[in-house]
DRENFIDREN-205142 format. One record per residue (C-alpha): x, y, z. Coordinates in nm, 2 decimals, m for minus. Each point is the difference from the previous one (the first is absolute). Layout:
BEGIN
atom east: X	north: Y	up: Z
...
This chain:
BEGIN
atom east: 0.00	north: 0.00	up: 0.01
atom east: 0.17	north: 0.33	up: m0.13
atom east: m0.04	north: 0.32	up: 0.21
atom east: 0.12	north: 0.34	up: m0.13
atom east: 0.09	north: 0.22	up: 0.29
atom east: 0.01	north: 0.37	up: m0.10
atom east: 0.15	north: 0.09	up: 0.34
atom east: 0.30	north: m0.08	up: 0.21
atom east: m0.03	north: m0.31	up: 0.23
atom east: 0.26	north: m0.11	up: 0.25
atom east: 0.17	north: m0.33	up: m0.03
atom east: m0.22	north: m0.15	up: 0.27
atom east: m0.32	north: 0.08	up: m0.16
atom east: 0.11	north: m0.12	up: m0.33
atom east: 0.11	north: m0.33	up: 0.14
atom east: m0.34	north: m0.05	up: 0.16
atom east: m0.15	north: 0.05	up: m0.34
atom east: 0.23	north: m0.25	up: m0.17
atom east: m0.06	north: m0.25	up: 0.28
atom east: m0.37	north: 0.01	up: m0.11
atom east: 0.09	north: m0.08	up: m0.34
atom east: 0.00	north: 0.33	up: m0.16
atom east: 0.26	north: 0.11	up: m0.27
atom east: 0.08	north: 0.36	up: 0.08
atom east: 0.07	north: 0.29	up: m0.26
atom east: 0.09	north: 0.30	up: 0.21
atom east: 0.01	north: 0.34	up: m0.19
atom east: 0.00	north: 0.27	up: 0.25
atom east: 0.10	north: 0.27	up: m0.24
atom east: m0.28	north: m0.08	up: m0.25
atom east: m0.14	north: 0.32	up: m0.14
atom east: m0.35	north: 0.06	up: m0.06
atom east: 0.02	north: m0.02	up: m0.40
atom east: 0.19	north: m0.34	up: 0.05
atom east: m0.25	north: m0.18	up: 0.20
atom east: m0.23	north: m0.13	up: m0.28
atom east: 0.32	north: m0.12	up: m0.21
atom east: 0.13	north: m0.18	up: 0.31
atom east: m0.34	north: m0.17	up: 0.06
atom east: m0.01	north: m0.11	up: m0.35
atom east: 0.35	north: m0.13	up: m0.02
atom east: m0.01	north: m0.19	up: 0.35
atom east: m0.37	north: m0.11	up: m0.01
atom east: 0.00	north: m0.03	up: 0.38
atom east: m0.30	north: m0.13	up: 0.19
atom east: 0.06	north: 0.25	up: 0.27
atom east: 0.09	north: 0.36	up: 0.02
atom east: 0.12	north: 0.22	up: 0.29
atom east: 0.02	north: 0.37	up: m0.04
atom east: 0.04	north: 0.29	up: 0.23
atom east: m0.02	north: 0.34	up: m0.17
atom east: m0.07	north: m0.12	up: m0.38
atom east: m0.35	north: 0.04	up: m0.15
atom east: m0.15	north: m0.33	up: m0.13
atom east: m0.26	north: 0.09	up: m0.27
atom east: m0.22	north: m0.22	up: m0.20
atom east: 0.27	north: m0.03	up: m0.27
atom east: 0.26	north: m0.11	up: 0.25
atom east: m0.24	north: m0.26	up: 0.14
atom east: m0.06	north: m0.15	up: m0.34
atom east: 0.37	north: 0.00	up: m0.08
atom east: 0.06	north: m0.34	up: 0.16
atom east: m0.25	north: m0.27	up: m0.09
atom east: 0.09	north: m0.19	up: 0.32
atom east: m0.04	north: 0.29	up: 0.25
atom east: m0.24	north: m0.11	up: 0.27
atom east: 0.11	north: 0.21	up: 0.32
atom east: 0.11	north: 0.37	up: 0.04
atom east: 0.13	north: 0.10	up: 0.34
atom east: 0.07	north: 0.37	up: 0.08
atom east: 0.24	north: 0.05	up: 0.29
atom east: m0.20	north: 0.28	up: 0.15
atom east: m0.31	north: 0.08	up: 0.18
atom east: m0.24	north: 0.04	up: m0.30
atom east: m0.03	north: m0.11	up: m0.36
atom east: m0.08	north: 0.35	up: m0.15
atom east: 0.29	north: m0.06	up: m0.25
atom east: m0.15	north: m0.32	up: m0.13
atom east: m0.28	north: m0.03	up: m0.24
atom east: m0.22	north: m0.22	up: 0.22
atom east: m0.29	north: m0.02	up: m0.22
atom east: 0.21	north: m0.11	up: m0.29
atom east: 0.16	north: m0.25	up: 0.21
atom east: m0.34	north: m0.15	up: 0.11
atom east: m0.10	north: m0.03	up: m0.36
atom east: 0.31	north: m0.21	up: m0.07
atom east: m0.05	north: m0.20	up: 0.31
atom east: 0.31	north: 0.13	up: 0.16
atom east: 0.01	north: 0.03	up: 0.38
atom east: 0.12	north: 0.33	up: 0.15
atom east: 0.14	north: 0.03	up: 0.36
atom east: 0.17	north: 0.28	up: 0.20
atom east: 0.20	north: 0.00	up: 0.32
atom east: m0.20	north: 0.24	up: 0.24
atom east: 0.12	north: 0.09	up: 0.34
atom east: 0.37	north: m0.10	up: m0.07
atom east: 0.10	north: 0.36	up: m0.02
atom east: m0.24	north: 0.15	up: 0.25
atom east: 0.26	north: 0.08	up: 0.27
atom east: 0.22	north: 0.17	up: m0.28
atom east: m0.28	north: 0.23	up: m0.10
atom east: m0.08	north: 0.07	up: 0.35
atom east: 0.33	north: 0.09	up: 0.09
atom east: 0.01	north: 0.26	up: m0.28
atom east: m0.34	north: 0.14	up: 0.09
atom east: 0.12	north: 0.05	up: 0.36
atom east: 0.32	north: 0.15	up: m0.11
atom east: m0.19	north: 0.26	up: m0.20
atom east: m0.22	north: 0.07	up: 0.31
atom east: 0.30	north: 0.05	up: 0.22
atom east: 0.18	north: 0.21	up: m0.28
atom east: m0.31	north: 0.22	up: m0.04
atom east: m0.04	north: 0.05	up: 0.37
atom east: 0.35	north: 0.10	up: 0.07
atom east: 0.09	north: 0.13	up: m0.36
atom east: 0.31	north: m0.21	up: m0.01
atom east: 0.06	north: 0.05	up: m0.39
atom east: m0.01	north: 0.37	up: 0.06
atom east: 0.25	north: m0.02	up: 0.28
atom east: 0.24	north: m0.22	up: m0.21
atom east: m0.03	north: 0.25	up: m0.29
atom east: 0.09	north: 0.30	up: 0.21
atom east: 0.28	north: m0.17	up: 0.17
atom east: 0.15	north: m0.11	up: m0.34
atom east: m0.03	north: 0.37	up: m0.11
atom east: 0.20	north: 0.09	up: 0.31
atom east: m0.30	north: 0.16	up: 0.17
atom east: m0.06	north: m0.03	up: 0.37
atom east: m0.36	north: 0.07	up: 0.08
atom east: m0.12	north: m0.16	up: 0.31
atom east: m0.27	north: 0.26	up: 0.07
atom east: m0.19	north: m0.12	up: m0.32
atom east: m0.02	north: m0.35	up: 0.11
atom east: m0.02	north: 0.00	up: 0.39
atom east: m0.37	north: m0.04	up: 0.03
atom east: m0.14	north: m0.29	up: m0.18
atom east: m0.35	north: m0.12	up: 0.10
atom east: 0.11	north: m0.36	up: 0.09
atom east: m0.18	north: m0.33	up: m0.06
atom east: m0.05	north: m0.15	up: 0.35
atom east: m0.37	north: 0.04	up: 0.12
atom east: m0.11	north: 0.10	up: m0.35
atom east: m0.26	north: m0.19	up: m0.19
atom east: 0.11	north: m0.21	up: m0.31
atom east: m0.27	north: m0.07	up: m0.26
atom east: 0.05	north: m0.30	up: m0.22
atom east: m0.19	north: m0.04	up: m0.32
atom east: 0.01	north: m0.38	up: m0.08
atom east: 0.08	north: m0.24	up: 0.27
atom east: 0.16	north: m0.26	up: m0.24
atom east: 0.34	north: m0.14	up: 0.06
atom east: 0.18	north: 0.34	up: m0.02
atom east: m0.26	north: 0.17	up: 0.20
atom east: 0.03	north: m0.25	up: 0.28
atom east: 0.37	north: 0.05	up: 0.00
atom east: m0.07	north: 0.39	up: 0.04
atom east: m0.24	north: m0.07	up: 0.28
atom east: 0.27	north: m0.19	up: 0.20
atom east: 0.26	north: 0.28	up: m0.06
atom east: m0.25	north: 0.28	up: 0.09
atom east: m0.09	north: m0.17	up: 0.32
atom east: 0.38	north: m0.05	up: 0.08
atom east: 0.05	north: 0.38	up: m0.03
atom east: m0.28	north: 0.07	up: 0.23
atom east: m0.26	north: 0.10	up: m0.25
atom east: m0.37	north: m0.05	up: 0.01
atom east: m0.10	north: m0.20	up: m0.31
atom east: m0.31	north: 0.01	up: m0.20
atom east: m0.08	north: m0.18	up: m0.33
atom east: m0.24	north: m0.02	up: m0.27
atom east: m0.05	north: m0.25	up: m0.29
atom east: m0.25	north: m0.10	up: m0.26
atom east: m0.07	north: m0.34	up: 0.18
atom east: 0.18	north: 0.06	up: 0.33
atom east: m0.19	north: m0.13	up: 0.31
atom east: 0.01	north: 0.09	up: 0.36
atom east: 0.12	north: m0.34	up: 0.08
atom east: 0.31	north: 0.04	up: m0.21
atom east: 0.08	north: 0.33	up: 0.16
atom east: m0.06	north: m0.13	up: 0.35
atom east: 0.26	north: m0.28	up: m0.07
atom east: 0.26	north: 0.27	up: m0.08
atom east: m0.11	north: 0.23	up: 0.28
atom east: m0.10	north: 0.28	up: m0.23
atom east: m0.32	north: 0.20	up: m0.03
atom east: m0.24	north: m0.07	up: m0.29
atom east: m0.13	north: 0.31	up: m0.18
atom east: m0.32	north: m0.04	up: m0.19
atom east: 0.03	north: 0.30	up: m0.23
atom east: 0.30	north: 0.09	up: m0.20
atom east: m0.06	north: 0.38	up: 0.05
atom east: m0.01	north: m0.06	up: 0.38
atom east: 0.34	north: m0.16	up: m0.02
atom east: 0.13	north: 0.31	up: m0.17
atom east: m0.15	north: 0.22	up: 0.28
atom east: 0.14	north: m0.22	up: 0.28
atom east: 0.36	north: m0.04	up: m0.13
atom east: 0.33	north: 0.21	up: 0.04
atom east: 0.17	north: m0.24	up: m0.24
atom east: m0.17	north: m0.19	up: m0.28
atom east: 0.17	north: m0.29	up: m0.19
atom east: m0.16	north: m0.14	up: m0.31
atom east: 0.03	north: m0.38	up: m0.06
atom east: m0.29	north: m0.08	up: m0.23
atom east: 0.02	north: m0.23	up: m0.31
atom east: m0.03	north: 0.13	up: m0.34
atom east: m0.34	north: m0.11	up: m0.09
atom east: m0.28	north: 0.22	up: m0.16
atom east: m0.17	north: 0.07	up: 0.32
atom east: 0.31	north: 0.16	up: 0.14
atom east: 0.07	north: 0.24	up: m0.31
atom east: 0.00	north: 0.35	up: 0.16
atom east: m0.09	north: m0.13	up: 0.34
atom east: 0.20	north: 0.27	up: 0.16
atom east: m0.17	north: 0.29	up: m0.16
atom east: m0.10	north: 0.36	up: 0.06
atom east: m0.26	north: m0.10	up: 0.26
atom east: 0.24	north: m0.22	up: 0.19
atom east: 0.28	north: 0.26	up: m0.02
atom east: m0.22	north: 0.28	up: 0.11
atom east: m0.10	north: m0.21	up: 0.31
atom east: 0.37	north: m0.04	up: 0.11
atom east: 0.14	north: 0.22	up: 0.27
atom east: 0.20	north: 0.30	up: m0.09
atom east: 0.36	north: m0.07	up: m0.01
atom east: m0.05	north: m0.38	up: 0.03
atom east: 0.19	north: m0.26	up: m0.19
atom east: m0.09	north: m0.23	up: m0.30
atom east: 0.24	north: m0.28	up: m0.12
atom east: m0.09	north: m0.21	up: m0.30
atom east: 0.21	north: m0.31	up: m0.07
atom east: m0.27	north: m0.20	up: m0.18
atom east: m0.11	north: 0.11	up: m0.33
atom east: m0.01	north: 0.35	up: m0.17
atom east: m0.36	north: m0.05	up: m0.12
atom east: m0.13	north: m0.03	up: 0.35
atom east: 0.08	north: 0.38	up: 0.06
atom east: m0.13	north: 0.29	up: m0.22
atom east: 0.31	north: 0.19	up: m0.06
atom east: m0.18	north: 0.32	up: m0.10
atom east: m0.20	north: 0.01	up: 0.31
atom east: 0.32	north: m0.08	up: 0.20
atom east: 0.19	north: 0.30	up: m0.15
atom east: m0.29	north: 0.23	up: 0.11
atom east: m0.02	north: m0.15	up: 0.35
atom east: 0.37	north: 0.05	up: 0.05
atom east: m0.03	north: 0.37	up: m0.11
atom east: m0.32	north: 0.07	up: 0.19
atom east: 0.03	north: m0.22	up: 0.31
atom east: 0.37	north: m0.04	up: 0.04
atom east: 0.00	north: m0.37	up: m0.02
atom east: 0.35	north: m0.17	up: 0.00
atom east: 0.01	north: m0.29	up: m0.24
atom east: 0.23	north: m0.30	up: m0.05
atom east: m0.04	north: m0.17	up: m0.36
atom east: 0.17	north: m0.32	up: m0.11
atom east: m0.25	north: m0.03	up: m0.30
atom east: m0.06	north: 0.25	up: m0.28
atom east: m0.27	north: 0.01	up: m0.27
atom east: 0.26	north: 0.08	up: m0.28
atom east: 0.29	north: m0.23	up: 0.10
atom east: 0.24	north: m0.05	up: m0.29
atom east: m0.02	north: m0.35	up: m0.17
atom east: 0.37	north: m0.07	up: 0.04
atom east: 0.22	north: m0.01	up: 0.33
atom east: 0.17	north: 0.33	up: m0.10
atom east: m0.16	north: 0.29	up: m0.17
atom east: m0.14	north: 0.36	up: 0.00
atom east: m0.25	north: 0.07	up: 0.28
atom east: m0.19	north: 0.34	up: 0.03
atom east: m0.29	north: m0.07	up: 0.23
atom east: m0.09	north: 0.34	up: 0.17
atom east: m0.05	north: m0.17	up: 0.33
atom east: 0.36	north: m0.13	up: 0.01
atom east: 0.11	north: 0.37	up: 0.00
atom east: m0.22	north: 0.10	up: 0.30
atom east: 0.20	north: 0.08	up: 0.30
atom east: m0.27	north: m0.18	up: 0.21
atom east: 0.02	north: m0.32	up: m0.19
atom east: 0.27	north: m0.25	up: 0.07
atom east: 0.02	north: m0.26	up: m0.28
atom east: 0.17	north: m0.33	up: m0.09
atom east: 0.04	north: m0.20	up: m0.32
atom east: m0.27	north: m0.27	up: 0.05
atom east: 0.24	north: m0.22	up: 0.21
atom east: m0.23	north: m0.09	up: 0.27
atom east: 0.08	north: m0.37	up: m0.06
atom east: 0.35	north: 0.06	up: m0.09
atom east: 0.20	north: m0.17	up: 0.28
atom east: 0.22	north: m0.31	up: m0.02
atom east: m0.21	north: m0.16	up: 0.25
atom east: m0.32	north: 0.06	up: m0.19
atom east: 0.16	north: m0.12	up: m0.33
atom east: 0.11	north: m0.32	up: 0.16
atom east: m0.34	north: m0.08	up: 0.17
atom east: m0.19	north: 0.09	up: m0.32
atom east: 0.23	north: m0.22	up: m0.21
atom east: m0.04	north: m0.28	up: 0.24
atom east: m0.37	north: 0.02	up: m0.01
atom east: m0.01	north: 0.00	up: m0.38
atom east: 0.22	north: m0.30	up: 0.00
atom east: m0.23	north: m0.18	up: 0.25
atom east: m0.29	north: 0.07	up: m0.23
atom east: 0.17	north: m0.14	up: m0.29
atom east: 0.13	north: m0.32	up: 0.19
atom east: m0.35	north: m0.07	up: 0.13
atom east: m0.13	north: 0.03	up: m0.36
atom east: 0.27	north: m0.23	up: m0.14
atom east: m0.06	north: m0.27	up: 0.27
atom east: m0.37	north: 0.02	up: 0.05
atom east: m0.15	north: 0.20	up: m0.28
atom east: m0.16	north: 0.23	up: 0.25
atom east: 0.08	north: 0.37	up: 0.00
atom east: 0.00	north: 0.17	up: 0.35
atom east: m0.19	north: 0.32	up: 0.00
atom east: m0.11	north: m0.02	up: m0.37
atom east: m0.16	north: 0.34	up: m0.09
atom east: m0.20	north: m0.11	up: m0.31
atom east: m0.19	north: m0.29	up: 0.12
atom east: m0.38	north: 0.07	up: m0.03
atom east: m0.15	north: 0.08	up: 0.33
atom east: m0.33	north: m0.12	up: m0.12
atom east: m0.07	north: m0.21	up: m0.31
atom east: m0.33	north: m0.02	up: m0.20
atom east: m0.06	north: m0.35	up: 0.15
atom east: m0.35	north: m0.06	up: 0.11
atom east: 0.02	north: m0.36	up: 0.11
atom east: 0.23	north: m0.24	up: 0.17
atom east: 0.04	north: m0.35	up: m0.12
atom east: 0.19	north: m0.26	up: 0.24
atom east: 0.10	north: m0.32	up: m0.15
atom east: 0.15	north: m0.27	up: 0.23
atom east: 0.19	north: m0.25	up: m0.21
atom east: 0.25	north: m0.29	up: m0.01
atom east: 0.34	north: 0.14	up: m0.08
atom east: 0.02	north: m0.13	up: m0.35
atom east: 0.10	north: 0.17	up: m0.35
atom east: m0.28	north: 0.14	up: m0.19
atom east: m0.25	north: 0.07	up: 0.26
atom east: 0.03	north: 0.38	up: m0.01
atom east: 0.02	north: m0.02	up: m0.39
atom east: m0.35	north: m0.16	up: 0.02
atom east: m0.14	north: 0.26	up: 0.23
atom east: 0.14	north: 0.29	up: m0.21
atom east: m0.15	north: m0.16	up: m0.32
atom east: m0.34	north: m0.04	up: 0.15
atom east: m0.02	north: 0.37	up: 0.13
atom east: 0.19	north: 0.15	up: m0.30
atom east: m0.23	north: m0.18	up: m0.26
atom east: m0.29	north: 0.20	up: 0.16
atom east: 0.18	north: 0.32	up: m0.02
atom east: 0.07	north: 0.03	up: 0.36
atom east: 0.34	north: 0.16	up: 0.09
atom east: 0.23	north: m0.11	up: 0.28
atom east: 0.07	north: 0.32	up: 0.19
atom east: 0.21	north: m0.14	up: 0.29
atom east: 0.11	north: m0.34	up: 0.12
atom east: 0.16	north: m0.16	up: 0.31
atom east: 0.11	north: m0.35	up: m0.01
atom east: 0.12	north: m0.20	up: 0.29
atom east: 0.13	north: m0.37	up: 0.05
atom east: m0.07	north: m0.19	up: 0.33
atom east: 0.24	north: m0.22	up: 0.20
atom east: 0.09	north: m0.31	up: m0.19
atom east: m0.04	north: 0.17	up: m0.34
atom east: m0.31	north: m0.22	up: m0.07
atom east: m0.26	north: 0.28	up: 0.00
atom east: m0.02	north: 0.37	up: m0.08
atom east: m0.25	north: 0.29	up: m0.01
atom east: m0.05	north: 0.27	up: m0.26
atom east: m0.17	north: 0.31	up: 0.10
atom east: m0.11	north: 0.18	up: m0.32
atom east: m0.15	north: 0.34	up: m0.03
atom east: m0.21	north: 0.02	up: m0.31
atom east: m0.14	north: 0.30	up: m0.20
atom east: m0.35	north: m0.13	up: 0.04
atom east: m0.16	north: m0.31	up: 0.16
atom east: 0.01	north: m0.33	up: m0.20
atom east: m0.33	north: m0.17	up: m0.06
atom east: m0.10	north: m0.33	up: 0.17
atom east: 0.08	north: m0.17	up: m0.32
atom east: 0.36	north: 0.11	up: m0.01
atom east: 0.06	north: m0.08	up: 0.36
atom east: m0.15	north: m0.35	up: m0.07
atom east: 0.23	north: m0.03	up: m0.30
atom east: 0.31	north: 0.09	up: 0.23
atom east: m0.11	north: m0.27	up: 0.26
atom east: m0.01	north: m0.27	up: m0.27
atom east: 0.39	north: m0.02	up: 0.00
atom east: 0.09	north: m0.29	up: 0.22
atom east: 0.27	north: 0.19	up: 0.16
atom east: m0.23	north: 0.27	up: 0.13
atom east: m0.10	north: m0.08	up: 0.37
atom east: m0.25	north: 0.28	up: 0.06
atom east: m0.10	north: 0.37	up: m0.11
atom east: m0.16	north: 0.29	up: 0.17
atom east: m0.12	north: 0.33	up: m0.15
atom east: m0.08	north: 0.33	up: 0.17
atom east: m0.06	north: 0.37	up: m0.10
atom east: 0.21	north: 0.29	up: 0.07
atom east: m0.16	north: 0.28	up: 0.21
atom east: 0.21	north: 0.32	up: 0.00
atom east: m0.05	north: 0.25	up: 0.27
atom east: m0.14	north: 0.35	up: m0.08
atom east: 0.29	north: 0.25	up: m0.07
atom east: 0.08	north: 0.25	up: 0.29
atom east: m0.02	north: 0.37	up: m0.07
atom east: 0.32	north: 0.21	up: 0.00
atom east: 0.08	north: 0.23	up: 0.27
atom east: 0.09	north: 0.36	up: m0.10
atom east: 0.31	north: 0.16	up: 0.14
């Protein structure tokens, strides 16, 4: 099984993949324009990427490609819809870089509170200006508001409490029980979080619901002179509204993500926010620590190993949460060749599609059970035809009843 790794894995990680029967082609310097050619040349079954975009054309370049793993928290650089159409599993490595991102977010918080970059700049210019920096607000006893209590948000909560801060949190599906387990206060309204907080850190995922989540209404509710830090995705914060809030409400801001980031690692950058003296910025390096890189690579390798050994993809993103199945047919049978072919022939000839299936074998390997989710219920005649096979021990049929959808809660 061939695996193309467009990343740099350490020796131990590579050896763990080879022990699972994988043939590794590691090309860490592979450029975006060379990805499709490499896939066509090597025809790998699995692809591991970090920063490269994998579009529909790249997915089609290898006729054997069955798995794409992004060494990162999300799959926004992967055309997941195109992968699903081709039956290619997509997986990510969420949470493995959470500590690194939280460390940078907290570093930005401390830097904004104590104006550390400005002090460094003055010292390097030969200026001694202790008066200008002698009265910072401080963080102890202040309120830290966290938007999104996922892996990074939880790491932030731990650090905020360690600094003696009161921590409040809001999330789209966040529950009181989750907050209680971390010892933080649950805020029902996003705007109320803005009103309560001296510092707000943003850790929301890049989903349609979070686009512009931190907008004019939220920013106008923040306390004058408070701190906002975003190390998640640029789309979550309305940059125009943010620039206005900085000018009118004196917000101090730390940004690791920008709406107009250059495509390459080095390039021109002219975002007006980066030039604002009340904004401290970094180069989208939240996850860029050696520890995070190694942990992410190890998790990517674990996913590939599990898939190579068992066929299962841990944390697969594009498995259907709900299929069109309306009925479940259970067939208990002797563990003999041709039984499942007989069942599939019976339902397939009636135009009934198999949407899902689970097959287990019992101790002794004499008997097995197939649980088959079907697009529509088979007739009694079809079930009777299935039972005519001498290796079929019994059947049962049930209908699928789905719960009513739950209404979304507004932020």
